N, C-alpha and C positions, 0 to 999 in steps of 0.2 A: 532737177537739172539733169539733162541728158549726158551721156558719157562723153560725146563729142565735145560739148561745151566745157565740161570739166577738164578734158585732156588739152583743149586749147589754152585754157587759163593756166593750167599747170605748166605747159610748155613755155608760154610767154613769161610767166613769173621766173622760171628757171633760167631762161635766156637773159632776162634783165638782171637777175642776181649774178649770173656769170659775167655779164658786161660790167657790172658795178665792181665786182671783185677784181676783173682784169684792169679796170681803170685805176683802182686803188693801188693795186700791186705795181702797175706801171709808173704811177705818180711817185710812190714811195721809192721805187728803184731809181727813177731819174733824180729825185731829190738827193738820194744817197750818193749816186755817182757824180751829180753836179756838185754836191758839197765837197766830195773828195778833190775834184778838179779845182774848185775854187779855193780850197784851203792851200792846195799846193802852189797855186798862182799867187796867193797873198803871201805865202812864205818867201817865195822868190823875190816879190817886190820889197818885202820888209828886209831881207838880208842885203839886197842891193842898196836900199836907202841907208841902211845902218852902216854898211861899209863906207858909203860915200860921206856920210856926216862924221864918222869917226876920223877919216882922213882929213877932212877939212876943219874939224874941231868944233864946228857950230852948224846949225841948220839955217837954211835960207828959204824964206817964204816964197819967193818968185820961182826958185827951182822946184819947190813942191807943187806950185800951181801948174807949171808947165808939165811936170811928170804926171799929175793927176789927170789933166786934160788929155794928155796923150794916151793914157792907158785906161781911161774911163773908170777910174777908181776914186775913192774918197779918202783923203788923208787928213789926219787930226794929230796935233801936238798937245800933250796934256802935261802939266807940271806936276811935281811930286804931291802937292796938296790938292790935286784934282781940278785945278783951274785950266780951262781950255785956252791955250795960247794961240792956236792956229786951227782952222778948219777950211777945207777946200770948197765947201758948198754952203756954209752957213757963217754968220757973223759971230766970232768968238764971244763978243760981249753979250750976246743974247742967250748964250747957251748955259745951262746950269752946270754945277760942279759934277765931275765924272769920277770922283775918288772912289765911289762905291760901285762903279760898273765892274762887271765880272772880269772882263778881259784886262781892264786897267789894274784892278786890285791884284790879279794874278801876276801880271808883268812887273809890278813893284815889288812883289814878294819873291817870285821865281825868275824873273827875267823875261818871261813871254806869257801870253794868254790868248785863248780863243772863246769865241761866243757867236751864237746865231740867234737873232731875234729881230722883231720889228723895231725899226728906229723910232724913237720917241720924237725925233726932230723932224724927219722927213716922212715918217709913216710908211716905210717900205721895208720889207724883209731884207736884212742885210747880214753878211757874214763879216765878223771882225777878227783881226789878228793884231795883237799889241806887242811891241818890243821896247825894252828899256834901253835907252841910249846912254852910253857911258860918257856923258858930258858934265860940265859943271855950270850951273847946278844940273842934276839928273833930270831928264824929261822921258816921257813915254810917247813913242810913235805908233799910232794906231792906223792900220790900213783897213778899209771897209770896201765890200763889193756887193752891190745890189743884186738880188736874184731875179732880175727881170726876165732872163732867159727861161727860167722855170715857169713863169706865168705864161710866157708866149708858148712854150712847148705844151703846157697843160691845155691851152685853148685849142691849139692845132690837134693835139691828140684826142681831146674830147669830142671835137667835131667829126673827125674821121671815125673814131670809135663808135660814135652814135650812129653814123650811116651804116657802118658794118654790122652793128648790133640789130638795127632795124631790118636789114636785109636778112640776117640770120634768123630773126624771129619769123619773118614771113616764110622763108624757106622751111624752117622747122615746123611752123603751123601747117604748111601744105603737106609735108611729109607725114606729120603725126595724123592729119585728117585722113590721109590715104590709108594709113595703117589702122586707124580706129574704124574706118569704113570696112576694112577687111575683117576686123574683129567683130564689130557690132552687127554686121549683116547675119552671120550665122547665129549670133546670140539672139537676134530678133526672131529668127526662124525657130530657134529652140523655145523661145518664150511663146510664139504662137502655137507650136505643137503641145507644149505643156498646158496651155489654156484649153486646147482641144481635149487633152487627156482629162483635164478637170471637168469638162462637160460630158465625159463618158465615151468620147470617140477615141477608143484605145487602139483602133486599127491604123491610124495615121502613122506614116513612116517619117523618119528624120534623115535628110540628105544634107550633109555639111561638107563644104569645100573651104577649109580654113586651117588654122594651126592644129597641131596634134592634140594639144590640151583641150581645145574646144571640141574636136572630134571625139575625145575621150568622154567628155561630159555628155555629148549627144548619144553616144552609144550606151552609156550608163542609163541615161534616161529612157532610151529605147528598150533596153533590157528590163528596166523596172516596169514599163508599161506592158510588156509582154507577160511578165509574171503576174501583174495585177489583173490582166485580162484572163489569164488562166484561172486565177483564184475566183474572179467574179463569175466565170462561166461555171465553175464547180459549185460555187454558192447558189447560183441561179438554178442549177440542176438539182442540187439538194432541196432548195426552196420549193421547186416545182413538185418534186417527189413527195416532200412533206405535205404540201398543200393538197396534192391528189390523195394521199393516204388519209389526211385529215378529213377531207370532204367526202370520201367514200366509206368512212367508218360508220358502222351501224350504231356505235356509241355516241352519245353527245359529249363533246369536250369543250370545257370552258377554262380560260386562263384568267386569273385575277391577281391584282397586286396586294400589297400589305394592307390597303385600305378597303379591300374587297370590291375594287372597281374592276369591271369587266375589260380586259385588254384584248382578248381574242376568243372567238367561238366558231365552231365549225357549222356546216349546213344542217346536221341533224339537230344541234342545239338550237339553231334559229328556228327550224321547223317545229320543234316541240314547245319552246318557251318564248319565241319571238325575240325581240331585241330590248336591251335595257343597259343603262350606264353602270348600275350596281347589281351585285349578286342578289340583294333583296328584291329588286324590282323584277329580276329575271326568274328567280325561284323563291318565292316567299315561304320557305319551310324552316321552322325554327330549329329542328335538329340539325339540318344541313348547315345553317348559318353559325350555330354554336360550334359544331365540329370543325368548320373552316377556321373560326377564330382561335379555337384551342391549337389547331395544327400549326398556324402561323406563329403562335407563341411558343409551343413546345417543340417545334421542328421534328415532328414524328408524324408518319402517315396513318391514316385511319379510313373507316368506311362506315356507312350508315344506310338506311333504307328510306326512300323518298316516295311518298304516295301522292299521286295526282288524281285528277278526276278520271283519266282514261287509262292510266298505266301505273305499275309499280316498278320503281327504279332502284338499282343498287349503285350508290354513289361511293366512288373511291377517290380520296384526296391525298395528294403528295406534295410536300413543300418543294420550292424551286430555290436552289442555292446559287449565289454568284460571289466569288471571293470570300467564302465562308460566312456569307450573310443571307438570311432568308429574304428574298425579294418578291415572293408571291407563292401562288399555289396553283396546280393543275387539277381540275375536277373532271373525272370521267364518270358518266351515268349510263349504266346498261339497263335495258328493258328486260326485266325478269318476270313479266306478267305471265308469259307462256309457261315459264318454269314453275311458278306458283300454281298455275292452273294444272299442269301435269302432276305436280305433287298432290294436289287435291284429288285428281283423277286416280292416281296411284292408291291413295287411301281408300277411295270409294271402290276401286277394283279389288283391293285386298278384302274389304268388308263383304262385297258381293260374292267373291270366290269362297270366303269362309262360310257365308250363308248357304251357297249352293252345295258345298262339300258337307255341311252339317246335316242337311235334310236326308240325303241317302245314308249317311252314317247312322242317323237316328233310326231309320227304317231297318238297317242291317242289324243294329244292336237289339232293336225290339223283336224282330222276327227271330234272331238268333236265341233270344231269351225264351221265346215261345217253343222253338224246336227242342229245347231241353226238357220240355214237359213230356212225360212218358205216357200220358193219356191221350195223346194226339193220334188220330187215325193216320193211315198211310197216305190217304188222299190229302189230308190237311198238311201232313209233313211235306209232301211233294210241292203243294201249293205255296207253302211258306218258304221252302227252299228256292223255289223259282223267284219269289219276291226278293229273297236275299241276293240271288244271282243278278236279278234285274237292277237292283240298286248298286251292286258292285259294278255292273257294266255301266251304270249311269255315272259312277265316280270315274271309271276309266274314260268314259266319254267326255266328262268335264276336263280331265287332264288332257285328252286328245284335243279338245276344243282350245285349251290354252296353247298347245303346240301349233295348232292351226292358225291361231291368232298371231303367234309369233312369225309364222311363214307369211301370213297376209301382210304384216308390217314390212317384211323384206321383199314383197312382190314375188314370192316364189311359188305361190299356188293361188287358185281361185276355187270358188264354191259353186259348182253347177247345181241346178235346181231340178226336182222332179216331183210329180204328184204322189201324195201319200194318202192312204185310206184313213177316213175319219174314225171309223169304228175301232180300229186297232189303237189309235191314240186314246179313245174313250176307255177301252178295256184296260190299258196300261195305267190310266189315271185311277180307275176304280180299284185296280189291284194294288196300287201303291198306297191308297187311302183307306183300304178296308180294315187294316190293323188298327189304326187310330180310331176309326169309326166304331169298331167293336169295343175298344176299350171305354169309349164314352157313350156306349149304347145308342149309336147313331146308325140309322138304316139309310143306305145309299140307294136311290131309285133314279134310274136314267130314263128320260122321256126324249128319245131321239127320233125325230120326224124326218131326218135326212135320208136320202136313198141309200141303199147298201153300198153302192159304188161311189159315194161322194168322197172327194179327196181334196186335200189341201196341198199347196206347193211348199216343199221343204227342201232342204239340202240333199243332194243326190247321195245315197248310201245304200244300205242293205234293203232288200225287198221285204214285203209284208205278206207272206202267204197265208198267215192265220193270226188269230189273236194270241195264240200261245207263243208264237215266234216274234218276239219284239226286236226291232232294229235299233239303230242309233238315233233315229229321228225323234224319239220321244223327248230328247233333251234340247232340241233345237227350237228356234223361234218360229212361230207360225209364218209361213211365206205365202205370198199371193202371186198373182199374175195380172196381166192387163186384159182387156176385153177380148183380144184375139184368142187367148187361151182358155177362156171361160167355158168352152164347150166340153172340156174334160171334167168339169166339176158339176156333178148332179146333171141337171138338164140345161145348165148355162143361164138360169134365171135367178137374178138377185132377189126378186120378190118371192120366188119359191123357197130359197134358203131362209129368207127372213120370216116366212110363215112357218117353216119347219125347223126352227132352231132347236137343237138338243138341250135338254134341261137336266140338271143334276140337283135332285131333291135330298135334303137331309132331314131324317125323322129321328126323334129321340123320345125317350120315355116321358112319363107325365111330368116328372120334375125337371125336364131339360127343355131346351129351345129347339124349334124346328124351323127350317127356312129353306128356300131354294134359290139357285143361282143359275144364270145362263152359261153354258159351256161355249166358249168363243170359237164356234166352228164356221157357220156360214158367213158371218159378217167379216171374219178375218181373212177369208180367202179371196176377197175382192178388193184389192188396193186401188182399182180405177175409180172407186167412189172416194174422191180426194178428201173430202171433209171428215174430220174425226167424229166418230159416232159415239153417242152415250146412251147406254140402256140402263134403266132403273128397274130392279126386279125385287119382289117380296112375295111372301106367301100370304094370301088373305085369310082372315080369321075363319074358323069352321065351327059348326054347331050353333046352338042357340046363344051361347055366351060369346060375344064378340071378343072377349079377352082370353078365351080358352081354346085350345086346339082340339083335334079329333080325339086325343087321348086323355083329355081332361086337364092337361098341364097348362101352366101359365104361358102364354104365347109371347115370344120376344120377336118383335118385328124388326128386321135388319135390311137395309137398303145398300145396293152396290151399284157403281158406275163402271161400265166397261168402255175403254177408249182404245181405238186402233190408230196407230201412227204408221201409214204406209211409206215405203221407200221402193220405188220400182226397180226390179232387177236385183234387189238385195234382201227383201223380206220385210215383214211388218213387225212392229213392236206393240204388244197388247198390255194395257195397264188396267188393272181392276182396283177401284177405290171404294172403300166402305165408309158409309156416312155414320158418324158418331156424334153425340151431343158435345163431347169434350174436344175431340180432335179427329182427324182423318188419317187412315192408314192406307198406303198405296203398295200394291204388289205388282211387279212385272212378270207377266206369264210367259213361259217358254213352251212347255208341251201341253198345257191345258190349265184350267182353273180347278185347283184341288182344294178340298176343305182345309187340309193342313196348311196350305199357303195362305188361305183366307183367314 
């Protein structure tokens, strides 16, 4: 029910109640005043009649009739035993005994009595006053006055009061409706604005022209909407930032509830694992699922490694608390594939550097031990001292290479290229290998068909004036050039160098093995031949016995494959592989193919 209807009903009910109370009050007041006046009138009539009958000594019926008719009252004479002797309106013979009537009983006892009741004889409300007459025998004179005026007044007053009440109700309803319209209109406006606020339209303003109390309600609602709008804008900004950060993260982030149902996942998680309702559907990894269940129960963070087909991931899981209760967990998965690869590269790098440092250290220790021999000639001593110096410089060169590598990683330096003589590299290789060859009774023979001015492209460094002055290039990888720079290498013909490859033969005594291998000179200097080349070399049997060599020893046939991996502008990587029945050994060559390395 609307407020206007409720107000109309309330106003009408109040007016009716007020009218009824007014009518009852007026009726009671009139009854009281009328009763007082009637009693006074009856007392006067009783006193007059009493004096008259006392003077005459008896009462007269005709006198009573004339007096009753003249004053419109009812007169009754009652004997001491209650018998009605006279009545101005009724036949005394038909009336019952009045000895027990209140006014009669009081008059007989005290001399006078009053009562107001509906007459049992005529059925009209009547006021009675009785007086005991001092006659012989004693009788009671009762005077009665019917209250007809009260009934007439009640009818008149009720009719007029009803008209006034109806008019008052109409006027009151009109006024109340006007007042309610003035109140309900701003309330309706407030309701419409509040509904707009509920739909998210917080920018709507409230304009109220009404009572101060309603204006206060509107201003309070407006202030609440402004605060709510500020909070929502802040939350939207935070949500946008959070969403941006979450979507741009390199890590995969997954939010699950206590039942391991996926609630939220960022773009990286969707790209890596797709979509799924549960964590098991998304990442079917037993370690991750077990750890997630333990964390949801123990309320402690943890991490584990997750291996997929394409990557290795580090999973970090932390519980989510809300009001002291664990409501879920957030899973962050970081790709550590490159870290694992770098860790393996670091291990390989340490192993390679250790190997590279071990070779010159071995040569230095060996030739230093030979130099302690007093039977060495001066020429041999100088030769071996030069080898020790060369290997020392090689170690320094390895250390310098490490520093250069660090500079290359910081983009602080570059490695320019220059042609290097092949002969000097061969001489340095022979010099470094001669000591171990002597110890094992191996004779090193070089078959070099390259021209004297044949060169390979190496990193730019010291010059090569002679075989005795060795530069830093002996430790570097063989570098090549493209077809435009081939003129500076031999006669620029790849076929020429392939026909005149230098060979390094190893000869040993009768009880040892002898073999030969190609020195990677000509083929490693031409990276424009893009395919990797493989060369198989071996020494054919000599003499009548195919199983015996020229020295009568048992021949051990060994086969090697040489592969060149070109990288234009940066150099080539040469790999020599020895074929064995049980396994293969691979050596990456830097300055040349040396017997010690093989």
